N, CA, C and O atoms as a GROMACS GRO file, in nm:
protein
  456
    1UNK      N    1   2.281   1.204  -1.134
    1UNK     CA    2   2.206   1.356  -1.115
    1UNK      C    3   2.130   1.349  -1.227
    1UNK      O    4   2.016   1.378  -1.192
    2UNK      N    5   2.136   1.322  -1.367
    2UNK     CA    6   2.042   1.332  -1.480
    2UNK      C    7   1.901   1.252  -1.438
    2UNK      O    8   1.792   1.297  -1.472
    3UNK      N    9   1.913   1.145  -1.370
    3UNK     CA   10   1.805   1.056  -1.354
    3UNK      C   11   1.720   1.153  -1.228
    3UNK      O   12   1.597   1.150  -1.223
    4UNK      N   13   1.785   1.219  -1.150
    4UNK     CA   14   1.665   1.309  -1.068
    4UNK      C   15   1.601   1.387  -1.150
    4UNK      O   16   1.482   1.372  -1.124
    5UNK      N   17   1.614   1.468  -1.241
    5UNK     CA   18   1.511   1.524  -1.320
    5UNK      C   19   1.402   1.450  -1.401
    5UNK      O   20   1.291   1.494  -1.433
    6UNK      N   21   1.452   1.337  -1.426
    6UNK     CA   22   1.330   1.237  -1.478
    6UNK      C   23   1.265   1.191  -1.369
    6UNK      O   24   1.142   1.187  -1.379
    7UNK      N   25   1.315   1.155  -1.266
    7UNK     CA   26   1.243   1.077  -1.168
    7UNK      C   27   1.155   1.184  -1.062
    7UNK      O   28   1.061   1.145  -0.994
    8UNK      N   29   1.201   1.318  -1.062
    8UNK     CA   30   1.115   1.370  -0.951
    8UNK      C   31   0.957   1.379  -0.980
    8UNK      O   32   0.874   1.363  -0.890
    9UNK      N   33   0.928   1.402  -1.091
    9UNK     CA   34   0.762   1.373  -1.107
    9UNK      C   35   0.708   1.268  -1.046
    9UNK      O   36   0.594   1.272  -0.999
   10UNK      N   37   0.786   1.164  -1.043
   10UNK     CA   38   0.720   1.027  -1.007
   10UNK      C   39   0.738   1.039  -0.857
   10UNK      O   40   0.687   0.936  -0.813
   11UNK      N   41   0.790   1.121  -0.742
   11UNK     CA   42   0.804   1.093  -0.645
   11UNK      C   43   0.841   0.949  -0.573
   11UNK      O   44   0.770   0.890  -0.491
   12UNK      N   45   0.972   0.905  -0.624
   12UNK     CA   46   1.016   0.785  -0.601
   12UNK      C   47   1.037   0.746  -0.456
   12UNK      O   48   1.024   0.630  -0.417
   13UNK      N   49   1.079   0.879  -0.353
   13UNK     CA   50   1.094   0.826  -0.237
   13UNK      C   51   0.979   0.780  -0.158
   13UNK      O   52   0.969   0.681  -0.085
   14UNK      N   53   0.895   0.869  -0.186
   14UNK     CA   54   0.764   0.850  -0.118
   14UNK      C   55   0.713   0.724  -0.137
   14UNK      O   56   0.676   0.654  -0.043
   15UNK      N   57   0.708   0.685  -0.275
   15UNK     CA   58   0.661   0.523  -0.295
   15UNK      C   59   0.778   0.408  -0.240
   15UNK      O   60   0.745   0.296  -0.201
   16UNK      N   61   0.900   0.448  -0.242
   16UNK     CA   62   0.993   0.355  -0.166
   16UNK      C   63   0.974   0.340  -0.011
   16UNK      O   64   0.982   0.231   0.046
   17UNK      N   65   0.949   0.456   0.050
   17UNK     CA   66   0.946   0.440   0.197
   17UNK      C   67   0.791   0.389   0.227
   17UNK      O   68   0.771   0.330   0.332
   18UNK      N   69   0.701   0.408   0.151
   18UNK     CA   70   0.565   0.340   0.194
   18UNK      C   71   0.572   0.179   0.154
   18UNK      O   72   0.513   0.103   0.231
   19UNK      N   73   0.625   0.134   0.062
   19UNK     CA   74   0.618  -0.005   0.052
   19UNK      C   75   0.745  -0.052   0.127
   19UNK      O   76   0.736  -0.160   0.184
   20UNK      N   77   0.857   0.012   0.133
   20UNK     CA   78   0.950  -0.078   0.214
   20UNK      C   79   0.933  -0.075   0.393
   20UNK      O   80   0.972  -0.151   0.482
   21UNK      N   81   0.872   0.025   0.393
   21UNK     CA   82   0.796   0.054   0.547
   21UNK      C   83   0.723  -0.031   0.582
   21UNK      O   84   0.727  -0.067   0.700
   22UNK      N   85   0.630  -0.094   0.488
   22UNK     CA   86   0.523  -0.192   0.525
   22UNK      C   87   0.600  -0.315   0.534
   22UNK      O   88   0.582  -0.382   0.636
   23UNK      N   89   0.684  -0.360   0.447
   23UNK     CA   90   0.757  -0.484   0.452
   23UNK      C   91   0.820  -0.494   0.582
   23UNK      O   92   0.789  -0.585   0.659
   24UNK      N   93   0.912  -0.398   0.613
   24UNK     CA   94   0.999  -0.405   0.727
   24UNK      C   95   0.909  -0.422   0.877
   24UNK      O   96   0.918  -0.501   0.971
   25UNK      N   97   0.832  -0.321   0.850
   25UNK     CA   98   0.747  -0.306   0.994
   25UNK      C   99   0.654  -0.447   1.036
   25UNK      O  100   0.635  -0.490   1.149
   26UNK      N  101   0.597  -0.512   0.885
   26UNK     CA  102   0.521  -0.652   0.947
   26UNK      C  103   0.619  -0.742   0.966
   26UNK      O  104   0.594  -0.830   1.049
   27UNK      N  105   0.761  -0.744   0.893
   27UNK     CA  106   0.833  -0.850   0.941
   27UNK      C  107   0.887  -0.844   1.081
   27UNK      O  108   0.891  -0.943   1.154
   28UNK      N  109   0.930  -0.718   1.116
   28UNK     CA  110   0.960  -0.693   1.256
   28UNK      C  111   0.853  -0.676   1.367
   28UNK      O  112   0.883  -0.660   1.485
   29UNK      N  113   0.753  -0.680   1.331
   29UNK     CA  114   0.651  -0.706   1.420
   29UNK      C  115   0.604  -0.857   1.446
   29UNK      O  116   0.556  -0.902   1.550
   30UNK      N  117   0.631  -0.928   1.315
   30UNK     CA  118   0.611  -1.055   1.367
   30UNK      C  119   0.703  -1.147   1.429
   30UNK      O  120   0.667  -1.249   1.488
   31UNK      N  121   0.870  -1.093   1.409
   31UNK     CA  122   0.968  -1.117   1.491
   31UNK      C  123   0.929  -1.083   1.673
   31UNK      O  124   0.954  -1.160   1.766
   32UNK      N  125   0.874  -0.970   1.681
   32UNK     CA  126   0.874  -0.934   1.812
   32UNK      C  127   0.774  -1.005   1.893
   32UNK      O  128   0.789  -1.035   2.011
   33UNK      N  129   0.650  -1.035   1.805
   33UNK     CA  130   0.573  -1.134   1.864
   33UNK      C  131   0.615  -1.259   1.860
   33UNK      O  132   0.583  -1.319   1.963
   34UNK      N  133   0.677  -1.326   1.780
   34UNK     CA  134   0.739  -1.457   1.817
   34UNK      C  135   0.840  -1.451   1.941
   34UNK      O  136   0.826  -1.539   2.027
   35UNK      N  137   0.943  -1.353   1.959
   35UNK     CA  138   1.034  -1.317   2.068
   35UNK      C  139   0.929  -1.307   2.194
   35UNK      O  140   0.964  -1.363   2.298
   36UNK      N  141   0.833  -1.256   2.191
   36UNK     CA  142   0.759  -1.257   2.328
   36UNK      C  143   0.693  -1.374   2.367
   36UNK      O  144   0.675  -1.410   2.484
   37UNK      N  145   0.649  -1.446   2.244
   37UNK     CA  146   0.588  -1.590   2.265
   37UNK      C  147   0.704  -1.689   2.326
   37UNK      O  148   0.678  -1.782   2.402
   38UNK      N  149   0.827  -1.655   2.284
   38UNK     CA  150   0.931  -1.745   2.316
   38UNK      C  151   0.972  -1.716   2.445
   38UNK      O  152   1.013  -1.812   2.510
   39UNK      N  153   0.971  -1.616   2.495
   39UNK     CA  154   0.981  -1.582   2.623
   39UNK      C  155   0.858  -1.629   2.735
   39UNK      O  156   0.876  -1.615   2.856
   40UNK      N  157   0.781  -1.664   2.700
   40UNK     CA  158   0.666  -1.709   2.757
   40UNK      C  159   0.559  -1.625   2.825
   40UNK      O  160   0.476  -1.666   2.906
   41UNK      N  161   0.578  -1.477   2.772
   41UNK     CA  162   0.491  -1.393   2.799
   41UNK      C  163   0.336  -1.412   2.795
   41UNK      O  164   0.264  -1.351   2.875
   42UNK      N  165   0.280  -1.503   2.694
   42UNK     CA  166   0.168  -1.533   2.665
   42UNK      C  167   0.157  -1.685   2.709
   42UNK      O  168   0.187  -1.781   2.639
   43UNK      N  169   0.105  -1.687   2.848
   43UNK     CA  170   0.083  -1.808   2.915
   43UNK      C  171  -0.013  -1.904   2.830
   43UNK      O  172  -0.089  -1.864   2.742
   44UNK      N  173   0.004  -2.042   2.874
   44UNK     CA  174  -0.069  -2.152   2.789
   44UNK      C  175  -0.217  -2.157   2.804
   44UNK      O  176  -0.295  -2.195   2.716
   45UNK      N  177  -0.258  -2.103   2.962
   45UNK     CA  178  -0.387  -2.132   3.002
   45UNK      C  179  -0.483  -1.973   2.945
   45UNK      O  180  -0.601  -1.955   2.975
   46UNK      N  181  -0.403  -1.876   2.864
   46UNK     CA  182  -0.487  -1.748   2.822
   46UNK      C  183  -0.488  -1.749   2.689
   46UNK      O  184  -0.490  -1.644   2.624
   47UNK      N  185  -0.486  -1.887   2.625
   47UNK     CA  186  -0.486  -1.892   2.479
   47UNK      C  187  -0.623  -1.950   2.440
   47UNK      O  188  -0.632  -1.976   2.320
   48UNK      N  189  -0.711  -1.972   2.499
   48UNK     CA  190  -0.862  -2.005   2.495
   48UNK      C  191  -0.890  -2.141   2.426
   48UNK      O  192  -0.998  -2.168   2.374
   49UNK      N  193  -0.768  -2.234   2.431
   49UNK     CA  194  -0.773  -2.356   2.379
   49UNK      C  195  -0.673  -2.377   2.257
   49UNK      O  196  -0.640  -2.483   2.204
   50UNK      N  197  -0.637  -2.256   2.229
   50UNK     CA  198  -0.544  -2.247   2.114
   50UNK      C  199  -0.399  -2.268   2.130
   50UNK      O  200  -0.355  -2.238   2.240
   51UNK      N  201  -0.309  -2.318   2.034
   51UNK     CA  202  -0.181  -2.294   2.080
   51UNK      C  203  -0.128  -2.172   2.080
   51UNK      O  204  -0.185  -2.082   2.019
   52UNK      N  205  -0.002  -2.148   2.154
   52UNK     CA  206   0.057  -2.040   2.150
   52UNK      C  207   0.081  -1.974   2.009
   52UNK      O  208   0.055  -1.860   1.971
   53UNK      N  209   0.125  -2.058   1.957
   53UNK     CA  210   0.165  -2.033   1.809
   53UNK      C  211   0.055  -1.980   1.732
   53UNK      O  212   0.067  -1.886   1.652
   54UNK      N  213  -0.049  -2.039   1.756
   54UNK     CA  214  -0.182  -1.986   1.668
   54UNK      C  215  -0.229  -1.854   1.728
   54UNK      O  216  -0.277  -1.778   1.645
   55UNK      N  217  -0.226  -1.802   1.874
   55UNK     CA  218  -0.251  -1.710   1.911
   55UNK      C  219  -0.133  -1.601   1.871
   55UNK      O  220  -0.178  -1.487   1.861
   56UNK      N  221  -0.018  -1.610   1.850
   56UNK     CA  222   0.062  -1.525   1.771
   56UNK      C  223   0.043  -1.494   1.648
   56UNK      O  224   0.056  -1.381   1.601
   57UNK      N  225   0.004  -1.609   1.580
   57UNK     CA  226  -0.029  -1.615   1.435
   57UNK      C  227  -0.141  -1.506   1.446
   57UNK      O  228  -0.125  -1.396   1.392
   58UNK      N  229  -0.240  -1.532   1.507
   58UNK     CA  230  -0.380  -1.456   1.496
   58UNK      C  231  -0.386  -1.323   1.541
   58UNK      O  232  -0.479  -1.250   1.506
   59UNK      N  233  -0.266  -1.274   1.641
   59UNK     CA  234  -0.249  -1.150   1.670
   59UNK      C  235  -0.173  -1.075   1.585
   59UNK      O  236  -0.195  -0.954   1.578
   60UNK      N  237  -0.062  -1.140   1.501
   60UNK     CA  238  -0.004  -1.091   1.427
   60UNK      C  239  -0.111  -1.038   1.296
   60UNK      O  240  -0.117  -0.922   1.257
   61UNK      N  241  -0.176  -1.130   1.252
   61UNK     CA  242  -0.284  -1.124   1.129
   61UNK      C  243  -0.378  -0.999   1.161
   61UNK      O  244  -0.403  -0.913   1.077
   62UNK      N  245  -0.426  -0.998   1.290
   62UNK     CA  246  -0.508  -0.900   1.326
   62UNK      C  247  -0.436  -0.761   1.328
   62UNK      O  248  -0.500  -0.670   1.275
   63UNK      N  249  -0.336  -0.735   1.372
   63UNK     CA  250  -0.257  -0.631   1.360
   63UNK      C  251  -0.216  -0.580   1.229
   63UNK      O  252  -0.205  -0.460   1.203
   64UNK      N  253  -0.193  -0.674   1.147
   64UNK     CA  254  -0.151  -0.629   1.009
   64UNK      C  255  -0.287  -0.594   0.955
   64UNK      O  256  -0.273  -0.506   0.869
   65UNK      N  257  -0.428  -0.630   0.972
   65UNK     CA  258  -0.556  -0.589   0.916
   65UNK      C  259  -0.548  -0.434   0.953
   65UNK      O  260  -0.560  -0.344   0.869
   66UNK      N  261  -0.528  -0.416   1.082
   66UNK     CA  262  -0.526  -0.267   1.122
   66UNK      C  263  -0.425  -0.186   1.060
   66UNK      O  264  -0.457  -0.074   1.021
   67UNK      N  265  -0.314  -0.224   1.045
   67UNK     CA  266  -0.214  -0.132   0.998
   67UNK      C  267  -0.241  -0.092   0.858
   67UNK      O  268  -0.221   0.017   0.806
   68UNK      N  269  -0.302  -0.224   0.794
   68UNK     CA  270  -0.321  -0.190   0.650
   68UNK      C  271  -0.442  -0.070   0.576
   68UNK      O  272  -0.448  -0.021   0.463
   69UNK      N  273  -0.535  -0.054   0.705
   69UNK     CA  274  -0.611   0.070   0.690
   69UNK      C  275  -0.512   0.212   0.675
   69UNK      O  276  -0.514   0.299   0.589
   70UNK      N  277  -0.428   0.198   0.790
   70UNK     CA  278  -0.346   0.329   0.772
   70UNK      C  279  -0.258   0.340   0.670
   70UNK      O  280  -0.213   0.452   0.643
   71UNK      N  281  -0.212   0.211   0.586
   71UNK     CA  282  -0.155   0.203   0.466
   71UNK      C  283  -0.222   0.243   0.357
   71UNK      O  284  -0.170   0.316   0.273
   72UNK      N  285  -0.328   0.205   0.349
   72UNK     CA  286  -0.435   0.261   0.240
   72UNK      C  287  -0.421   0.415   0.209
   72UNK      O  288  -0.402   0.461   0.096
   73UNK      N  289  -0.432   0.486   0.323
   73UNK     CA  290  -0.412   0.634   0.373
   73UNK      C  291  -0.273   0.666   0.275
   73UNK      O  292  -0.275   0.726   0.167
   74UNK      N  293  -0.190   0.626   0.322
   74UNK     CA  294  -0.041   0.650   0.286
   74UNK      C  295  -0.032   0.609   0.130
   74UNK      O  296   0.035   0.685   0.060
   75UNK      N  297  -0.088   0.508   0.072
   75UNK     CA  298  -0.062   0.471  -0.048
   75UNK      C  299  -0.159   0.583  -0.128
   75UNK      O  300  -0.111   0.644  -0.223
   76UNK      N  301  -0.277   0.604  -0.091
   76UNK     CA  302  -0.348   0.716  -0.189
   76UNK      C  303  -0.283   0.838  -0.208
   76UNK      O  304  -0.306   0.911  -0.305
   77UNK      N  305  -0.194   0.866  -0.110
   77UNK     CA  306  -0.094   0.992  -0.108
   77UNK      C  307   0.039   0.955  -0.207
   77UNK      O  308   0.080   1.037  -0.290
   78UNK      N  309   0.090   0.848  -0.193
   78UNK     CA  310   0.194   0.790  -0.247
   78UNK      C  311   0.169   0.757  -0.407
   78UNK      O  312   0.253   0.787  -0.491
   79UNK      N  313   0.063   0.702  -0.436
   79UNK     CA  314   0.029   0.644  -0.568
   79UNK      C  315  -0.131   0.737  -0.616
   79UNK      O  316  -0.230   0.674  -0.652
   80UNK      N  317  -0.130   0.875  -0.609
   80UNK     CA  318  -0.262   0.911  -0.632
   80UNK      C  319  -0.321   0.887  -0.768
   80UNK      O  320  -0.240   0.888  -0.860
   81UNK      N  321  -0.444   0.866  -0.797
   81UNK     CA  322  -0.505   0.849  -0.919
   81UNK      C  323  -0.495   0.949  -1.012
   81UNK      O  324  -0.507   0.923  -1.132
   82UNK      N  325  -0.469   1.084  -0.963
   82UNK     CA  326  -0.472   1.203  -1.063
   82UNK      C  327  -0.317   1.198  -1.142
   82UNK      O  328  -0.287   1.288  -1.219
   83UNK      N  329  -0.232   1.093  -1.117
   83UNK     CA  330  -0.097   1.096  -1.184
   83UNK      C  331  -0.137   1.024  -1.326
   83UNK      O  332  -0.058   1.026  -1.421
   84UNK      N  333  -0.249   0.968  -1.333
   84UNK     CA  334  -0.263   0.901  -1.460
   84UNK      C  335  -0.384   0.955  -1.546
   84UNK      O  336  -0.441   0.895  -1.637
   85UNK      N  337  -0.409   1.072  -1.500
   85UNK     CA  338  -0.502   1.142  -1.575
   85UNK      C  339  -0.454   1.203  -1.728
   85UNK      O  340  -0.351   1.272  -1.729
   86UNK      N  341  -0.502   1.187  -1.814
   86UNK     CA  342  -0.440   1.243  -1.952
   86UNK      C  343  -0.370   1.390  -1.912
   86UNK      O  344  -0.256   1.415  -1.952
   87UNK      N  345  -0.433   1.470  -1.843
   87UNK     CA  346  -0.385   1.616  -1.836
   87UNK      C  347  -0.297   1.616  -1.730
   87UNK      O  348  -0.279   1.734  -1.702
   88UNK      N  349  -0.236   1.549  -1.660
   88UNK     CA  350  -0.154   1.539  -1.556
   88UNK      C  351  -0.016   1.580  -1.589
   88UNK      O  352   0.025   1.544  -1.699
   89UNK      N  353   0.052   1.638  -1.524
   89UNK     CA  354   0.194   1.662  -1.526
   89UNK      C  355   0.298   1.560  -1.547
   89UNK      O  356   0.396   1.571  -1.621
   90UNK      N  357   0.248   1.410  -1.438
   90UNK     CA  358   0.340   1.324  -1.501
   90UNK      C  359   0.310   1.256  -1.682
   90UNK      O  360   0.394   1.234  -1.769
   91UNK      N  361   0.188   1.242  -1.686
   91UNK     CA  362   0.188   1.180  -1.812
   91UNK      C  363   0.246   1.266  -1.910
   91UNK      O  364   0.315   1.216  -1.998
   92UNK      N  365   0.223   1.409  -1.906
   92UNK     CA  366   0.326   1.470  -1.999
   92UNK      C  367   0.463   1.468  -2.001
   92UNK      O  368   0.528   1.475  -2.106
   93UNK      N  369   0.520   1.456  -1.870
   93UNK     CA  370   0.647   1.447  -1.832
   93UNK      C  371   0.716   1.304  -1.920
   93UNK      O  372   0.814   1.307  -1.995
   94UNK      N  373   0.634   1.188  -1.884
   94UNK     CA  374   0.673   1.076  -1.934
   94UNK      C  375   0.671   1.079  -2.098
   94UNK      O  376   0.753   1.022  -2.171
   95UNK      N  377   0.584   1.141  -2.132
   95UNK     CA  378   0.571   1.144  -2.297
   95UNK      C  379   0.689   1.198  -2.352
   95UNK      O  380   0.714   1.183  -2.472
   96UNK      N  381   0.763   1.259  -2.278
   96UNK     CA  382   0.903   1.328  -2.344
   96UNK      C  383   0.995   1.243  -2.345
   96UNK      O  384   1.096   1.262  -2.414
   97UNK      N  385   0.978   1.110  -2.255
   97UNK     CA  386   1.076   1.018  -2.282
   97UNK      C  387   1.048   0.873  -2.329
   97UNK      O  388   1.099   0.773  -2.279
   98UNK      N  389   0.964   0.876  -2.426
   98UNK     CA  390   0.905   0.760  -2.477
   98UNK      C  391   1.019   0.746  -2.578
   98UNK      O  392   1.091   0.841  -2.608
   99UNK      N  393   1.031   0.627  -2.628
   99UNK     CA  394   1.117   0.584  -2.716
   99UNK      C  395   1.030   0.513  -2.836
   99UNK      O  396   0.932   0.446  -2.804
  100UNK      N  397   1.065   0.527  -2.964
  100UNK     CA  398   0.979   0.455  -3.058
  100UNK      C  399   1.024   0.327  -3.078
  100UNK      O  400   0.944   0.239  -3.110
  101UNK      N  401   1.173   0.297  -3.058
  101UNK     CA  402   1.221   0.165  -3.053
  101UNK      C  403   1.301   0.151  -2.946
  101UNK      O  404   1.351   0.246  -2.886
  102UNK      N  405   1.321  -0.005  -2.908
  102UNK     CA  406   1.400  -0.050  -2.816
  102UNK      C  407   1.553  -0.027  -2.792
  102UNK      O  408   1.617  -0.023  -2.687
  103UNK      N  409   1.602  -0.009  -2.961
  103UNK     CA  410   1.728   0.014  -2.984
  103UNK      C  411   1.773   0.172  -2.942
  103UNK      O  412   1.885   0.196  -2.897
  104UNK      N  413   1.686   0.258  -2.960
  104UNK     CA  414   1.675   0.400  -2.929
  104UNK      C  415   1.715   0.422  -2.776
  104UNK      O  416   1.807   0.496  -2.742
  105UNK      N  417   1.632   0.345  -2.683
  105UNK     CA  418   1.626   0.342  -2.570
  105UNK      C  419   1.767   0.296  -2.493
  105UNK      O  420   1.818   0.360  -2.400
  106UNK      N  421   1.820   0.171  -2.552
  106UNK     CA  422   1.927   0.126  -2.509
  106UNK      C  423   2.050   0.213  -2.558
  106UNK      O  424   2.149   0.235  -2.487
  107UNK      N  425   2.034   0.254  -2.672
  107UNK     CA  426   2.164   0.370  -2.706
  107UNK      C  427   2.171   0.458  -2.604
  107UNK      O  428   2.271   0.478  -2.535
  108UNK      N  429   2.042   0.524  -2.592
  108UNK     CA  430   2.034   0.642  -2.473
  108UNK      C  431   2.105   0.596  -2.333
  108UNK      O  432   2.178   0.677  -2.276
  109UNK      N  433   2.081   0.462  -2.278
  109UNK     CA  434   2.123   0.427  -2.157
  109UNK      C  435   2.260   0.399  -2.170
  109UNK      O  436   2.327   0.440  -2.075
  110UNK      N  437   2.321   0.343  -2.257
  110UNK     CA  438   2.482   0.326  -2.266
  110UNK      C  439   2.566   0.440  -2.234
  110UNK      O  440   2.526   0.553  -2.260
  111UNK      N  441   2.666   0.424  -2.187
  111UNK     CA  442   2.784   0.524  -2.166
  111UNK      C  443   2.824   0.574  -2.311
  111UNK      O  444   2.829   0.497  -2.407
  112UNK      N  445   2.852   0.709  -2.317
  112UNK     CA  446   2.871   0.791  -2.449
  112UNK      C  447   3.054   0.774  -2.448
  112UNK      O  448   3.099   0.824  -2.551
  113UNK      N  449   3.122   0.737  -2.391
  113UNK     CA  450   3.259   0.744  -2.389
  113UNK      C  451   3.330   0.624  -2.425
  113UNK      O  452   3.451   0.611  -2.438
  114UNK      N  453   3.238   0.538  -2.440
  114UNK     CA  454   3.315   0.393  -2.472
  114UNK      C  455   3.333   0.374  -2.632
  114UNK      O  456   3.388   0.273  -2.677
   0.00000   0.00000   0.00000
């Protein structure tokens, strides 16, 4: 629970969902396209001289290009440039948690009841 107050200004859930969402959605999209090709939904005569595998790869790449334009908007919200201004709340919040030495940081991370 102590990490909640430390991480709250960083908005970790928004960042986590935006990154993981893109990774998983593009993976499952590729799986679905490969499954559709395996089922024979894309006939050989509609591929304009390319193989079905090439058509699937091209379709997946084209869809990823379109999706990344939407991801860019999401990333602008999840990772705003204003977080890194000197006057931002995040920078001042992180200043409170800086350690002068690695030993101080590790000592604070270890359990106190050992």
